[in-house]
N, C-alpha and C positions, 0 to 999 in steps of 0.2 A: 602471528594471528592464529587463533584456534577456530576451527570450523565446528559449529554446533548444529546438530540435526534440528530441524524446525520444531519437532514435538517437544524439545527441551526448552524452547523459548516461549511456550504458550501456557498461560494460566487457564487450565481447563474449566475452572469455575466461572471464568469470564470470557465467554466466546459466543459469537453469532455464527451460525452455519448456513450454508446454501445461499450465500449472497452472490448475485450475478452482476457483473458490470453492464451498464447500458451503453457506454462508449469508452473508447481508449484513444488518447491523443498523444503524439510524440512531437516535441519541439526542442529547439536549441535555445538556451539562455546564454548568449554571447558575453554578457556582463560577468558571469561567474564561471564560464567555460565548461558547462555541463549540459547534458540533455535531460529533459524532463519528460517523464511518462505520467500522464494524468489519467487516473482511472475514475470514471464517473459512475455513480450508482443511482438507482431509483430513489425517490423521496422516502419510501418505506424502508428500504435497505439502509439508506444513509441515516435515517432516524434511529434504527436499531443499533448501528455502529456508534452514533453520537451518544446514545444512552449508555452504552458500554464504556465509552471513553470519557464520560462527563466528569469523573473525579480524578482523571489523570492529568498531571501538569508536568510540563517540560520533559516529556518522554516521547519517543517515537512510537508510532502505532505499527504493529506487525501483523501482516496477513500471511496465512499459510496457504500456498498454492502448489499443488502437486508435490507435497512434502518438502517444499522449499520455503524458507522464511524470507518474506519480502517486507522490508521496513520502509517507512516513510522517509522522504529525502530531507525533511525539515522537522523541527520540534513543533508539530502542529496538532498536538493533542489538547483538547478534544478535537474530534474530526471537524474539519472546516467545511461547512456547507455540504455538498454532496460529492466531493472529490478527494481522492487520495493521491498524493504526489510522490513519485519515486525519482531519484536522480540516477543518472548513468554517465560514465565518463566517455562513452563513445556511442555513435548511432547504432552500431551492431549490438552492443549490450542493451540499449534501450529497446531495440526490436525484439531481442530474445526475451526480455522481461515482459513486454507487451504480449508476446506470443503465449506465455504461460497462462494468461487470463482468457485467451480465446477458447481453450479447452475446458475452462472451469464452469 
């Protein structure tokens, strides 16, 4: 697996900046054996993201946080309602991912 810097993953013509989460929740999905990190946005920020992803199909959405690319856990483009879901294989990784958004 090759690691790519987050700036190489982003189409700079299609981005929304200064989006702040309103809440972050971590939970375990025992059925599929992963932890879910749900990032919730305000209606305005979610609408901006939704417009940006309206023509995207069967692709994961990528957020850039502190120069790290964070991608959605599911093929949920366009953005579903006001939340962005990230998967993690351990509670520690879920907590580290959620912590990135606290400083954003």
